C-alpha positions as CSV (number, residue, x, y, z in Angstrom):
1,M,81.7,37.9,-49.0
2,E,80.1,41.4,-49.2
3,M,76.7,42.9,-48.5
4,R,75.0,44.3,-51.6
5,W,73.4,47.7,-51.8
6,E,70.6,46.2,-53.9
7,K,69.5,44.2,-50.9
8,L,70.6,46.6,-48.1
9,L,68.2,49.3,-49.4
10,S,64.6,48.1,-48.9
11,A,61.4,50.0,-48.8
12,K,59.6,47.0,-47.2
13,R,57.8,48.2,-44.0
14,W,58.0,46.5,-40.6
15,G,54.7,44.7,-40.1
16,Y,53.3,45.6,-43.6
17,E,55.7,43.4,-45.6
18,S,53.1,42.5,-48.2
19,R,52.4,46.1,-49.1
20,I,53.8,47.2,-52.4
21,P,56.1,50.2,-51.8
22,G,55.2,53.5,-53.6
23,T,51.6,52.8,-54.2
24,T,50.0,54.7,-51.3
25,D,51.5,58.2,-51.6
26,D,53.4,59.3,-54.7
27,A,54.1,62.7,-53.3
28,R,56.7,61.2,-51.0
29,S,59.1,58.3,-51.2
30,E,58.8,55.6,-48.6
31,F,61.8,56.9,-46.8
32,Q,60.5,60.5,-46.8
33,R,57.3,59.0,-45.2
34,D,59.6,57.5,-42.4
35,Y,60.9,60.9,-41.7
36,D,57.5,62.6,-41.6
37,R,56.1,59.8,-39.4
38,L,58.9,60.4,-36.9
39,I,58.5,64.2,-36.9
40,F,54.9,64.1,-36.0
41,S,55.2,61.4,-33.4
42,S,54.8,61.8,-29.6
43,P,58.1,60.2,-28.6
44,F,59.9,62.6,-30.9
45,R,58.1,65.6,-29.5
46,R,59.0,64.5,-26.0
47,L,62.7,64.9,-26.9
48,Q,62.3,68.7,-26.5
49,N,62.2,68.2,-22.7
50,K,65.1,65.6,-22.5
51,T,68.6,66.7,-21.6
52,Q,71.2,66.6,-24.2
53,V,74.2,67.7,-22.0
54,F,73.3,70.8,-20.2
55,P,70.2,71.2,-17.9
56,L,67.2,72.5,-19.8
57,P,67.4,76.2,-20.2
58,G,66.1,79.1,-18.3
59,S,66.9,82.3,-20.1
60,V,69.7,81.0,-22.1
61,F,69.0,78.5,-24.9
62,V,71.0,75.3,-25.1
63,H,70.3,72.2,-27.1
64,N,68.0,69.5,-26.0
65,R,67.5,66.0,-27.5
66,L,64.9,67.3,-30.1
67,T,67.1,70.2,-31.5
68,H,70.2,67.8,-31.4
69,S,68.3,65.2,-33.4
70,L,67.0,67.6,-35.9
71,E,70.6,68.9,-36.5
72,V,72.0,65.4,-36.7
73,A,69.3,64.6,-39.4
74,S,70.4,67.6,-41.4
75,V,74.0,66.6,-41.3
76,G,73.1,62.9,-42.0
77,R,71.1,63.9,-45.1
78,S,74.2,65.8,-46.4
79,L,76.4,62.9,-45.8
80,G,74.1,60.6,-47.6
81,R,73.7,62.9,-50.6
82,I,77.3,63.3,-51.0
83,F,77.9,59.6,-51.0
84,Y,75.2,59.2,-53.6
85,N,76.6,61.9,-55.8
86,Q,80.1,60.5,-55.7
87,Y,79.0,57.0,-56.2
88,K,77.0,58.0,-59.3
89,K,80.1,59.8,-60.8
90,R,81.9,56.4,-60.6
91,Y,78.9,54.2,-61.7
92,P,76.6,56.4,-64.0
93,S,74.0,53.5,-64.3
94,V,73.5,53.4,-60.6
95,D,69.9,54.7,-60.7
96,Q,68.9,51.8,-62.9
97,D,71.1,49.2,-61.1
98,I,70.3,50.3,-57.5
99,P,67.2,52.5,-57.7
100,Y,67.1,53.3,-54.0
101,L,70.6,54.5,-53.7
102,Q,69.4,58.0,-54.5
103,E,67.3,57.8,-51.3
104,V,70.3,57.2,-49.0
105,G,70.2,60.9,-47.7
106,N,66.5,60.4,-46.8
107,I,67.1,57.1,-45.1
108,V,70.0,58.4,-43.0
109,S,68.2,61.6,-42.1
110,G,65.2,59.5,-40.9
111,A,67.5,57.2,-38.8
112,C,69.3,60.2,-37.4
113,L,65.9,61.7,-36.4
114,S,65.1,58.5,-34.4
115,H,68.5,57.6,-33.1
116,D,67.9,59.1,-29.6
117,L,64.2,58.1,-29.2
118,G,65.1,55.4,-26.7
119,N,67.3,57.7,-24.5
120,P,65.8,58.3,-21.0
121,A,65.5,61.6,-19.1
122,F,68.8,63.3,-17.8
123,G,71.0,62.4,-20.7
124,H,73.5,59.5,-20.5
125,S,73.2,59.6,-16.7
126,G,69.6,58.4,-17.0
127,E,70.9,55.2,-18.8
128,A,73.5,54.7,-16.0
129,A,70.9,55.3,-13.3
130,I,68.6,52.6,-14.7
131,S,71.5,50.2,-15.0
132,R,72.5,51.0,-11.4
133,Y,69.2,50.1,-10.1
134,F,69.8,46.5,-11.2
135,T,73.5,46.3,-10.3
136,H,73.6,48.1,-7.0
137,G,70.0,48.8,-6.0
138,E,66.8,46.9,-5.2
139,G,66.7,45.4,-8.7
140,Q,69.5,43.0,-7.9
141,Q,66.8,40.6,-6.5
142,Y,65.4,39.9,-9.9
143,Q,68.4,38.3,-11.4
144,A,67.3,34.8,-10.4
145,S,63.9,35.3,-12.2
146,V,65.3,36.1,-15.7
147,T,67.6,34.4,-18.2
148,P,71.3,35.4,-18.3
149,E,70.6,37.1,-21.7
150,Q,67.8,39.1,-20.2
151,W,69.8,40.1,-17.1
152,E,72.5,41.5,-19.3
153,D,70.2,44.0,-20.9
154,L,68.6,45.0,-17.7
155,R,71.9,45.7,-15.9
156,R,73.3,47.5,-18.9
157,F,70.4,49.7,-20.1
158,E,71.1,50.9,-23.6
159,G,69.3,53.8,-25.2
160,N,70.2,52.7,-28.7
161,A,68.6,49.3,-28.1
162,N,65.6,51.0,-26.6
163,A,65.1,53.1,-29.7
164,L,64.6,49.8,-31.8
165,R,62.0,48.7,-29.2
166,V,60.2,52.0,-29.3
167,L,59.9,51.8,-33.1
168,T,58.8,48.1,-33.3
169,H,57.2,47.1,-30.1
170,P,53.4,46.4,-30.1
171,F,52.3,48.7,-27.2
172,E,48.9,48.1,-25.8
173,G,46.3,50.0,-27.8
174,K,48.8,51.2,-30.4
175,D,49.5,49.9,-33.9
176,P,50.7,46.4,-33.3
177,N,53.4,47.1,-35.8
178,G,54.9,50.0,-34.0
179,F,56.0,52.9,-36.3
180,A,56.0,50.6,-39.3
181,L,59.2,52.1,-40.7
182,T,61.2,50.6,-43.6
183,Y,63.6,47.9,-42.8
184,S,66.6,50.1,-44.0
185,T,65.7,52.9,-41.7
186,L,65.4,50.5,-38.7
187,A,68.8,48.8,-39.5
188,A,70.5,52.2,-39.9
189,I,69.9,53.1,-36.2
190,V,71.5,50.0,-34.7
191,K,75.1,51.0,-34.0
192,Y,76.1,47.8,-32.2
193,P,74.2,44.9,-33.8
194,C,74.4,42.3,-31.1
195,A,72.7,41.2,-27.9
196,A,73.8,42.5,-24.5
197,I,75.4,39.3,-23.6
198,D,77.7,39.6,-26.5
199,G,78.4,43.3,-26.4
200,H,80.7,45.6,-24.4
201,R,83.8,44.4,-26.0
202,N,86.2,47.3,-26.3
203,D,88.4,45.5,-28.7
204,V,85.7,45.3,-31.4
205,H,84.1,48.7,-32.4
206,H,80.8,47.3,-33.5
207,L,80.5,45.3,-30.3
208,K,81.4,48.1,-27.9
209,K,77.8,48.2,-26.6
210,Y,74.8,46.4,-27.9
211,G,71.8,47.2,-30.2
212,Y,68.8,45.2,-29.3
213,F,67.1,43.9,-26.1
214,D,66.4,40.2,-25.6
215,S,62.8,41.1,-26.3
216,E,63.7,42.4,-29.8
217,K,66.1,39.6,-30.7
218,A,63.7,38.1,-33.3
219,V,62.9,41.5,-34.6
220,F,66.5,42.3,-35.5
221,A,67.2,38.9,-36.8
222,K,64.3,39.4,-39.3
223,I,65.6,42.8,-40.4
224,A,69.2,41.5,-40.8
225,E,68.0,38.5,-42.9
226,E,65.8,40.7,-45.1
227,L,68.6,43.1,-45.8
228,G,71.4,40.5,-46.2
229,M,73.5,41.7,-43.3
230,L,76.5,39.6,-42.5
231,P,76.5,37.4,-39.4
232,D,79.4,38.0,-37.1
233,P,81.3,34.7,-36.8
234,E,82.8,35.7,-33.5
235,V,79.6,36.2,-31.6
236,P,76.4,34.1,-31.7
237,S,74.0,37.1,-31.7
238,G,76.0,39.5,-33.7
239,Y,76.0,40.9,-37.2
240,K,78.3,43.3,-39.2
241,R,76.8,46.8,-39.3
242,H,74.5,47.9,-41.9
243,P,76.7,50.4,-43.9
244,L,74.4,53.3,-43.3
245,V,75.1,53.1,-39.5
246,Y,78.5,54.6,-40.2
247,L,76.8,57.8,-41.7
248,V,74.4,58.0,-38.8
249,E,77.2,57.6,-36.3
250,A,79.3,60.3,-38.1
251,A,76.4,62.8,-38.1
252,D,75.9,62.3,-34.4
253,D,79.7,62.5,-33.7
254,I,80.0,65.7,-35.7
255,C,77.1,67.5,-34.1
256,Y,77.7,66.8,-30.5
257,N,81.4,67.5,-30.7
258,I,81.0,70.9,-32.3
259,I,77.6,71.9,-30.9
260,D,78.6,71.3,-27.3
261,L,81.3,74.0,-27.8
262,E,78.6,76.5,-28.9
263,D,76.4,75.7,-25.9
264,A,79.4,76.0,-23.5
265,H,80.1,79.5,-25.0
266,R,76.6,80.6,-24.6
267,L,76.7,79.6,-20.9
268,G,80.1,81.2,-20.2
269,I,81.8,77.9,-19.7
270,L,84.2,78.5,-22.6
271,S,85.4,82.0,-23.7
272,Y,85.1,83.0,-27.3
273,G,88.9,82.7,-27.7
274,Q,88.9,79.1,-26.5
275,V,86.2,78.1,-29.0
276,E,87.9,79.9,-31.8
277,E,91.2,78.1,-31.3
278,L,89.5,74.8,-31.1
279,L,87.5,75.2,-34.3
280,L,90.0,77.1,-36.6
281,P,91.7,73.9,-37.7
282,F,88.6,72.9,-39.6
283,C,88.1,76.3,-41.3
284,G,90.6,76.3,-44.1
285,E,93.2,79.1,-44.4
286,V,93.5,80.5,-41.0
287,T,94.6,84.2,-41.7
288,A,91.6,84.6,-44.1
289,M,89.2,83.1,-41.6
290,R,90.5,85.3,-38.8
291,T,89.9,88.4,-41.1
292,R,86.4,87.2,-41.8
293,L,85.7,86.7,-38.0
294,A,87.0,90.1,-37.2
295,S,84.5,91.7,-39.5
296,L,81.7,90.3,-37.2
297,Q,81.0,92.3,-34.0
298,D,78.7,89.8,-32.4
299,L,80.6,86.9,-30.7
300,D,77.6,84.5,-31.1
301,S,77.7,85.2,-34.8
302,R,81.5,84.4,-34.9
303,V,80.9,81.2,-33.1
304,S,78.1,80.2,-35.6
305,L,80.4,80.8,-38.5
306,L,83.1,78.7,-36.9
307,R,80.5,76.0,-36.2
308,A,79.1,76.0,-39.7
309,K,82.6,75.9,-41.4
310,S,83.7,73.1,-39.0
311,I,80.7,70.9,-39.6
312,S,81.0,71.4,-43.4
313,A,84.6,70.3,-43.4
314,L,83.9,67.3,-41.2
315,I,80.9,66.2,-43.5
316,A,83.2,66.3,-46.5
317,A,85.9,64.4,-44.8
318,C,83.6,61.7,-43.4
319,A,81.9,61.3,-46.8
320,D,85.2,60.8,-48.5
321,V,86.2,58.1,-46.1
322,F,82.8,56.3,-46.5
323,V,83.2,56.3,-50.3
324,E,86.8,55.2,-50.3
325,S,86.2,52.5,-47.8
326,Q,83.2,50.8,-49.6
327,S,84.9,47.5,-50.0
328,Q,85.8,47.2,-46.3
329,I,82.5,48.5,-45.1
330,L,80.4,46.1,-47.3
331,S,82.6,43.1,-46.3
332,G,82.2,44.1,-42.5
333,R,86.0,44.7,-42.1
334,F,85.9,48.5,-41.3
335,E,86.5,48.6,-37.6
336,S,86.5,52.2,-36.6
337,T,84.2,55.3,-36.9
338,L,84.4,57.5,-39.9
339,M,85.6,60.3,-37.7
340,E,88.5,58.2,-36.5
341,A,89.6,57.7,-40.2
342,I,89.5,61.3,-41.4
343,P,92.8,63.2,-42.1
344,S,95.1,63.5,-39.1
345,R,95.0,67.3,-39.0
346,F,91.3,66.9,-38.2
347,T,91.7,64.0,-35.8
348,A,94.2,65.9,-33.8
349,A,91.8,68.8,-33.5
350,M,89.0,66.5,-32.5
351,D,91.2,65.1,-29.8
352,E,91.8,68.5,-28.4
353,I,88.1,69.2,-28.4
354,A,87.3,65.9,-26.5
355,S,89.9,66.8,-24.0
356,V,88.6,70.3,-23.3
357,S,85.0,68.9,-23.3
358,I,85.8,66.4,-20.7
359,Q,87.6,68.9,-18.5
360,K,85.4,72.0,-18.9
361,I,82.0,70.9,-20.2
362,Y,81.0,67.5,-19.1
363,N,82.4,68.2,-15.5
364,A,80.8,71.6,-15.3
365,P,78.8,72.0,-12.0
366,S,75.5,72.3,-13.7
367,V,76.1,69.1,-15.7
368,I,77.1,67.2,-12.7
369,Q,74.1,68.4,-10.8
370,I,71.6,67.1,-13.3
371,E,73.5,63.8,-13.5
372,V,73.2,63.3,-9.7
373,A,69.6,64.4,-9.7
374,G,69.0,61.9,-12.5
375,Y,70.3,59.1,-10.4
376,K,68.0,59.9,-7.6
377,V,64.9,60.4,-9.7
378,M,65.2,57.3,-11.9
379,D,66.1,55.0,-9.0
380,G,63.3,56.4,-7.0
381,L,60.8,55.8,-9.8
382,L,62.0,52.2,-10.5
383,E,61.9,51.2,-6.8
384,E,58.3,52.2,-6.7
385,F,56.8,50.9,-10.0
386,I,58.7,47.7,-10.5
387,P,57.8,46.0,-7.3
388,A,54.2,47.2,-7.6
389,Y,53.8,45.8,-11.0
390,L,55.5,42.5,-10.1
391,N,53.6,41.9,-6.9
392,E,51.1,39.1,-7.4
393,H,48.9,40.2,-4.5
394,K,48.8,43.9,-5.1
395,S,48.2,46.2,-2.1
396,H,45.9,49.1,-2.2
397,Y,49.0,51.3,-2.6
398,D,50.3,49.2,-5.6
399,K,47.0,49.6,-7.4
400,K,46.9,53.3,-6.8
401,L,50.4,53.7,-8.0
402,L,50.0,51.6,-11.1
403,A,46.9,53.7,-12.0
404,L,49.6,56.4,-12.9
405,M,51.1,54.1,-15.5
406,P,49.2,54.5,-18.9
407,R,47.7,51.3,-20.3
408,Q,49.9,51.3,-23.3
409,F,52.8,50.1,-21.0
410,Y,51.0,47.2,-19.6
411,T,51.7,43.7,-20.9
412,N,49.9,40.3,-21.2
413,D,53.1,38.5,-20.7
414,D,53.4,37.3,-17.1
415,S,57.1,36.8,-17.1
416,V,59.2,38.9,-14.7
417,Y,61.3,40.1,-17.6
418,A,58.4,41.3,-19.7
419,K,56.9,43.2,-16.7
420,I,60.2,44.9,-15.9
421,R,60.6,45.8,-19.5
422,S,57.1,47.4,-19.4
423,V,57.9,49.6,-16.5
424,L,61.3,50.6,-18.2
425,D,59.3,51.6,-21.3
426,F,57.2,53.9,-19.0
427,V,60.1,55.4,-17.1
428,S,62.6,55.7,-20.0
429,G,59.9,57.5,-22.0
430,M,59.5,60.3,-19.5
431,T,60.8,63.8,-20.0
432,D,63.1,65.4,-17.4
433,L,60.4,67.5,-16.1
434,Y,57.7,64.9,-15.9
435,A,60.1,62.4,-14.2
436,V,61.1,65.0,-11.6
437,E,57.4,66.0,-11.1
438,L,56.2,62.4,-10.6
439,F,59.1,61.5,-8.4
440,R,58.3,64.5,-6.0
441,K,54.7,63.5,-5.8
442,I,54.9,59.9,-5.2
443,K,57.7,60.4,-2.6
444,G,55.5,63.0,-0.8
445,I,58.0,65.9,-1.5
446,S,55.4,68.0,-3.2
447,F,51.6,67.6,-3.6
448,P,49.2,68.0,-6.6
449,S,47.5,71.3,-6.9
450,L,44.1,71.4,-5.2
451,D,42.9,74.3,-7.2
C-alpha cells in the first residue's frame, strides 16, 4: 500500500475546507500564500530574538532562529524544485496527472519557514528546561491531575509539536482557525507523526520524538486522513511520514551542520584552516578548489564560498536519494534521513563535522552559559505562572502576575492540562530577551524603569 501524490498534495486550508482553492488571489498559488502569511506573522518575526546555537550577537553577527529559518526555506525550495524537475523528466504528463507537484518547492519552503515556530527561547536547552520543570521541578505535582498521554507531552516538551499547535490552535481573540495554512504545508512540518506516549523510540526513525500534543491529536488525525497518510500499525497514534517531511528535514540538516561552522569561524572558535578541511570534501576537485580559495584574500569570503559549494553538493545528493527512494518513501518503508543515505564520501565528512561540532561548538563556554541561563529563566517563569493560573482562589499576587499574560493565552477549558498548556504557549513564545527581562522583574532582580 502506498501514499499517492495526487492526495498528498492538497490546497485545502485548515478551517476553511469549503473554500475553493485559487479563487481569491490569482497572483499567488495557495502554497505561496502560506509562505507569505508566515513571513508577515508575529511568531515568525519573534524568531529574530531566539537563539539558534550561539548567544544573540553583540558586535559579531551569528545566526538566530529567523535567519536560520529563512536559509532552510531557501534550501528546501531548491530540494523541492529539483525533485519536481527530475520527476517530470520521467513522467512528462505529470502536470496534468498531478497538478500540484510543480508546487512542491513552495510547499517545502513554507514548511521550512515554520518548522521552528514552536521552539522556545534559548535554543534546545529551552525545550529541556520546560521538560525538567515537570520531571524534576515543582511541576511533578500535576501528574495526578492529567491523563498519561497528557503527562508524556508535558514532561517531554517538543518544539516540533508546538509548531503545529501555534499554527492551528484557536487562541483567544485570534482567528479560530489559526494560520489557516494548507493541509500539505501543515503535514510537512511534522517530523515525528505520533503522540508523545508512542514516541521516543530510538529504533524507529519516524518515532524518535513526537509530532503533536494531546491537545492537537484530532487536528493531526484530520490532516492525515485528508492527505491519505498511512497509519503506523506498530503504534496506536502513529502515522508514516508525509513524504515532504524528508525534504524539510534535509534542508534543516544541511543548514545547521554547515552554517554552524561559519558562525564558529566568525566567533574565533574554529580557525579558517579547520573549516576548510571540514568542507573541502563537498567541493569537488580539491586542487582546483584550493586554487580558487587562494585567490580570495578575505577569509570570510573563503568560508562563504566553501559554505555555498557544500550546501549545493548536499542539496543535489539529498534530492537524488529522494527521487530514487520514491517507492520506499510512499509506502512508509524509508527509515532514515536523506542525509544518512547520501554517498559515503559525504556521510564520512558529515560525521567529522558532527564530531568537531560537539567538541568545539556545542560545548563552547558561551553556548553552555546560555543553556544554563535558559534553565534558570524558563524554570523560574513556569514556577510563577503555572500555580498562579491553576489556583482556584487566586491571591492578590496571582491576579497581578496573570495580568502580565496576554488574553490570547487564556483558555475557557478548566482542565489542569489545558491551563498548563496555555501557560506553556505564553512562555514558549517569548524571545530570549523578553524571557530574561520578565524573569528578572518578577523575581525582583531588576525593576521597571520609573522614567
